C-alpha positions as CSV (number, residue, x, y, z in Angstrom):
1,M,206.4,148.3,97.6
2,P,204.4,151.5,97.1
3,I,203.3,150.2,93.6
4,I,202.2,146.9,95.1
5,A,200.3,148.6,98.0
6,S,198.6,150.9,95.5
7,T,197.5,147.9,93.4
8,L,196.2,146.0,96.4
9,H,194.3,149.1,97.5
10,V,192.6,149.4,94.0
11,V,191.7,145.7,94.1
12,F,190.3,145.9,97.6
13,A,188.3,149.0,96.7
14,T,186.9,147.4,93.6
15,W,185.9,144.3,95.6
16,M,184.2,146.4,98.2
17,A,182.3,148.3,95.6
18,L,181.2,145.1,93.9
19,C,180.0,143.7,97.3
20,A,178.1,146.9,98.0
21,T,176.5,146.8,94.6
22,Q,175.3,143.2,95.2
23,V,173.9,144.0,98.6
24,T,172.1,147.1,97.3
25,A,170.7,145.1,94.4
26,A,169.5,142.4,96.8
27,D,168.0,145.0,99.2
28,K,166.1,146.6,96.4
29,F,164.7,143.3,95.0
30,P,162.5,143.3,93.1
31,S,163.0,146.5,91.2
32,A,161.4,145.1,88.0
33,P,158.6,142.6,87.1
34,I,159.2,138.9,87.7
35,R,158.4,136.2,85.2
36,M,156.7,133.0,86.4
37,L,157.1,130.3,83.7
38,V,154.5,127.6,83.4
39,G,155.2,124.5,81.3
40,T,151.6,123.9,80.3
41,P,149.1,125.8,78.1
42,A,146.8,128.4,79.6
43,G,143.6,127.1,81.3
44,G,145.0,124.0,82.9
45,T,145.3,123.4,86.7
46,T,148.9,124.3,86.8
47,D,148.2,127.6,85.0
48,I,145.3,128.4,87.2
49,V,147.4,127.8,90.3
50,A,150.2,129.9,88.9
51,R,148.0,132.9,88.2
52,L,146.5,132.8,91.7
53,I,149.9,132.6,93.4
54,A,151.4,135.2,91.0
55,L,148.7,137.7,92.0
56,K,149.2,137.2,95.7
57,M,153.0,137.4,95.4
58,T,152.6,140.7,93.5
59,E,150.8,142.2,96.5
60,S,153.8,141.4,98.7
61,L,156.7,142.2,96.4
62,G,155.3,145.5,95.0
63,Q,156.2,144.4,91.4
64,P,154.1,142.4,88.9
65,V,154.7,138.7,88.9
66,M,153.7,137.9,85.3
67,V,152.7,134.3,84.2
68,E,154.2,133.2,81.0
69,N,153.1,129.9,79.4
70,K,156.0,128.0,77.8
71,A,154.5,124.6,77.0
72,G,156.4,121.6,75.5
73,A,157.9,118.3,76.5
74,S,155.6,117.9,79.5
75,G,157.0,121.0,81.1
76,L,160.7,120.3,80.5
77,I,161.2,123.3,78.2
78,A,159.9,125.8,80.8
79,A,162.0,124.1,83.6
80,E,165.2,124.2,81.5
81,A,164.6,127.9,80.6
82,V,164.4,128.8,84.3
83,A,167.5,126.7,85.1
84,K,169.5,128.4,82.4
85,T,168.5,132.0,83.0
86,T,170.5,134.6,85.1
87,A,170.5,133.7,88.7
88,D,168.9,137.0,89.9
89,G,165.4,135.8,91.0
90,Y,163.6,137.6,88.3
91,T,162.5,134.3,86.7
92,V,160.7,131.6,88.6
93,L,159.0,128.3,87.7
94,M,155.5,127.1,88.7
95,A,156.3,123.4,88.6
96,S,154.1,120.4,88.8
97,S,154.8,116.8,89.9
98,Q,156.3,116.0,86.5
99,L,159.4,117.8,87.5
100,A,160.4,114.6,89.3
101,T,160.3,112.5,86.1
102,F,162.2,114.6,83.6
103,R,165.6,113.0,84.0
104,A,164.2,109.5,83.7
105,L,161.8,110.2,80.8
106,Y,164.3,112.3,78.8
107,P,167.6,110.6,79.4
108,T,169.5,112.8,77.0
109,T,168.7,116.0,79.0
110,T,171.5,117.5,81.1
111,F,169.0,119.3,83.3
112,D,168.9,118.2,86.9
113,P,166.1,119.8,88.9
114,E,167.7,119.2,92.3
115,R,171.0,120.7,91.1
116,D,169.9,123.4,88.7
117,L,166.8,124.8,90.6
118,V,166.3,126.0,94.1
119,P,162.9,125.6,95.9
120,V,161.0,128.7,96.8
121,G,158.1,127.0,98.4
122,M,155.4,124.3,98.4
123,I,152.0,125.4,97.1
124,A,149.6,122.5,97.1
125,T,149.0,118.8,96.6
126,S,146.3,117.3,94.4
127,P,144.9,113.9,95.4
128,Y,143.8,111.4,92.7
129,V,141.0,108.9,92.7
130,M,140.9,105.5,91.1
131,V,137.7,104.8,89.2
132,V,136.2,102.0,87.1
133,H,133.3,102.0,84.6
134,P,130.1,100.7,86.3
135,S,130.0,97.8,83.7
136,L,133.1,96.4,85.4
137,P,132.0,94.0,88.2
138,V,134.2,95.4,90.9
139,K,133.6,97.7,93.8
140,S,137.0,97.8,95.6
141,L,140.7,97.6,94.8
142,P,141.0,94.0,96.0
143,E,138.1,93.1,93.7
144,L,139.8,94.9,90.8
145,I,143.1,93.1,91.5
146,A,141.3,89.7,91.7
147,Y,139.3,90.4,88.5
148,A,142.3,91.5,86.6
149,K,144.2,88.4,87.6
150,A,141.3,86.2,86.5
151,N,141.0,88.1,83.2
152,P,144.6,88.9,82.2
153,G,144.9,91.6,79.6
154,K,141.2,92.3,79.3
155,I,141.1,95.6,81.3
156,S,142.3,98.8,79.7
157,Y,143.3,101.8,81.8
158,A,144.6,105.3,81.4
159,G,145.9,108.2,83.5
160,S,146.3,111.5,81.8
161,T,149.4,111.6,79.5
162,P,152.3,109.2,79.5
163,G,154.8,109.8,82.3
164,T,152.5,111.7,84.7
165,A,151.8,110.6,88.3
166,Q,148.4,109.2,87.2
167,H,150.1,106.9,84.6
168,L,153.0,106.0,86.8
169,G,150.7,105.3,89.7
170,W,149.0,102.6,87.7
171,E,152.4,101.1,86.7
172,L,153.5,101.0,90.4
173,I,150.2,99.2,91.3
174,K,150.7,96.7,88.5
175,R,154.2,95.9,89.7
176,K,153.2,95.5,93.3
177,T,150.1,93.4,92.7
178,G,151.0,91.4,89.5
179,M,147.9,92.7,87.6
180,D,148.0,92.2,83.8
181,I,146.1,95.3,82.5
182,Q,146.7,97.3,79.4
183,Y,147.7,101.0,79.3
184,V,146.2,103.2,76.7
185,P,148.0,106.6,76.1
186,Y,146.0,109.8,75.7
187,K,146.9,113.4,75.4
188,G,145.5,114.5,78.7
189,T,142.5,114.0,80.9
190,S,140.0,115.7,78.6
191,A,141.0,113.3,75.8
192,L,140.4,110.1,77.7
193,M,137.2,111.1,79.5
194,P,134.8,110.2,76.6
195,D,136.2,106.7,76.3
196,L,136.1,106.2,80.1
197,L,132.5,107.4,80.4
198,A,131.5,105.2,77.5
199,G,133.1,102.1,78.9
200,R,135.6,101.7,76.0
201,L,138.2,102.3,78.7
202,Q,137.5,100.4,81.9
203,A,139.6,102.2,84.5
204,G,141.4,105.4,85.2
205,I,143.2,107.5,87.8
206,D,142.8,111.3,87.8
207,N,142.2,114.4,89.9
208,V,139.6,114.1,92.6
209,A,137.9,117.3,91.7
210,V,137.6,116.3,88.1
211,L,136.2,112.9,88.7
212,T,134.0,113.5,91.8
213,P,131.0,114.7,89.8
214,Y,131.0,111.6,87.6
215,I,131.2,109.4,90.7
216,R,128.3,111.2,92.4
217,S,126.2,110.9,89.2
218,G,126.9,107.1,89.0
219,Q,128.7,107.4,85.6
220,L,131.9,106.2,87.2
221,R,132.6,104.1,90.3
222,G,135.2,105.3,92.7
223,I,137.1,102.6,94.5
224,A,140.1,104.2,96.2
225,V,142.1,107.5,96.5
226,T,145.8,107.5,95.8
227,S,146.9,109.8,98.6
228,L,148.1,108.7,102.0
229,K,145.0,109.9,103.7
230,P,141.3,110.0,102.5
231,S,140.2,113.0,100.5
232,P,137.6,115.4,102.0
233,L,135.8,115.4,98.7
234,L,135.4,111.6,98.8
235,S,135.7,110.7,102.4
236,E,133.8,107.4,102.0
237,L,136.6,106.0,99.8
238,P,139.6,104.2,101.4
239,T,143.2,104.8,100.3
240,V,145.0,102.5,97.9
241,A,147.6,102.0,100.7
242,A,144.9,100.7,103.0
243,T,143.3,98.3,100.6
244,G,145.9,96.4,98.8
245,V,149.1,98.3,98.1
246,P,150.9,99.2,101.3
247,D,152.8,102.5,101.4
248,F,151.4,103.5,98.0
249,Q,151.2,107.2,97.3
250,A,150.6,109.0,94.0
251,M,149.5,112.6,93.8
252,G,149.9,115.8,91.9
253,W,151.7,118.7,93.5
254,F,152.7,122.3,92.7
255,G,155.6,124.3,93.9
256,V,157.7,127.4,93.0
257,F,161.3,127.2,92.1
258,T,163.9,129.6,90.8
259,T,167.3,129.4,89.3
260,G,170.0,127.8,91.4
261,K,172.6,130.0,93.2
262,V,170.4,133.1,93.5
263,P,171.6,135.6,96.1
264,S,170.4,134.6,99.6
265,A,168.6,137.9,100.2
266,V,166.7,137.5,96.9
267,L,165.7,134.0,97.7
268,A,164.6,135.1,101.1
269,A,162.4,137.8,99.6
270,L,160.7,135.3,97.2
271,K,160.2,132.8,100.1
272,S,158.6,135.5,102.3
273,A,156.2,136.6,99.5
274,L,155.2,133.0,98.9
275,T,154.7,132.2,102.6
276,T,152.5,135.3,102.9
277,A,150.5,134.3,99.9
278,M,149.9,130.8,101.3
279,A,148.9,132.2,104.7
280,A,146.0,134.2,103.2
281,P,142.6,132.5,103.7
282,E,141.4,133.5,100.3
283,T,144.4,131.7,98.7
284,R,143.5,128.5,100.5
285,D,139.8,128.8,99.7
286,K,140.5,129.4,96.0
287,L,142.9,126.4,95.8
288,G,140.3,124.2,97.6
289,A,137.7,125.3,95.0
290,I,139.7,123.7,92.2
291,G,140.3,120.5,94.1
292,V,143.9,121.0,95.4
293,E,144.9,121.1,99.0
294,A,146.9,124.2,100.1
295,Q,150.2,123.7,101.8
296,T,152.3,126.1,104.0
297,G,154.7,127.4,101.3
298,A,157.7,125.9,103.1
299,S,160.7,125.4,100.8
300,E,162.0,122.5,102.9
301,D,158.8,120.5,102.3
302,L,159.2,121.0,98.5
303,R,162.9,120.0,98.5
304,A,162.1,116.8,100.4
305,L,159.1,116.0,98.2
306,L,161.0,116.4,95.0
307,R,163.8,114.1,96.3
308,R,161.3,111.4,97.3
309,E,159.2,111.6,94.1
310,T,162.4,111.6,91.9
311,T,163.6,108.4,93.6
312,V,160.2,106.6,93.5
313,W,159.2,107.4,89.9
314,T,162.6,107.0,88.4
315,Q,162.6,103.4,89.6
316,V,159.1,102.8,88.2
317,I,160.0,104.3,84.8
318,K,163.2,102.2,84.7
319,D,161.5,99.0,85.7
320,S,158.6,99.5,83.4
321,G,160.7,100.6,80.4
322,I,158.6,103.7,79.9
323,T,159.8,106.1,77.2
324,V,158.4,109.4,75.9
325,Q,158.6,110.0,72.1
């Protein structure tokens, strides 16, 4: 009995020491720099948002939050890297709306964003606008639908790269309206703009901030915004949902995630820093200047949005037979 009691005492003491170490580590978090992975090259909207938020979180956390670009597979490589790293909160992900499409676009991946990542908080949403070249004789979405049905296969369209919300938004509209229009893939917005402005491409959906100058100059004609409510930048345009496709919504969004199963105290520290960053007026002003609408930083909002987006776009990808090479 004394031997058993002694053994139990050692086990209990070891367990208590381990718990104390974990609590101490959580209390001191962060005690080293934090990496914020971005799945796009430097200079894009996601990268710009990441650097702004990283700077503000650094102020609250007292340790540098360093942005690291890890581009590839539309952001999947960066997301998988965060999911597979040690669950200590020292690696986070600045994710975009493509996070909701990875499992459907890359069926061989074992990565599941809802299982393998935990939301830290919602950063911003980015409304899109549907445009047509002025040579196309339509001024509204109903007119575009009617023209496309009268001229099947004659309208070409694009929306950033394959599998993005811009592209999938068009696919959803096609399925809901029966339009026969042809998708032309491009490697991003900058690649498609010359053809859209020249009229070789008749229609497009992309970021409101990017396309608004071309709409104002008359080089493109805006016909609807894809968000649930009108955009302040283009308040004169109706929503897609109000003009032909009920309940339609397609938008970009940005949120911070970290590795699943991080200690609760660590996650709380990250959430607090992000909430503080989003409450700062300068954060909201700077986000607005690049055409995205700041959110509150709430993790619950990000979790709900990811679930909704995954459900909607997975079905669109499946129904449309979309694949990414």
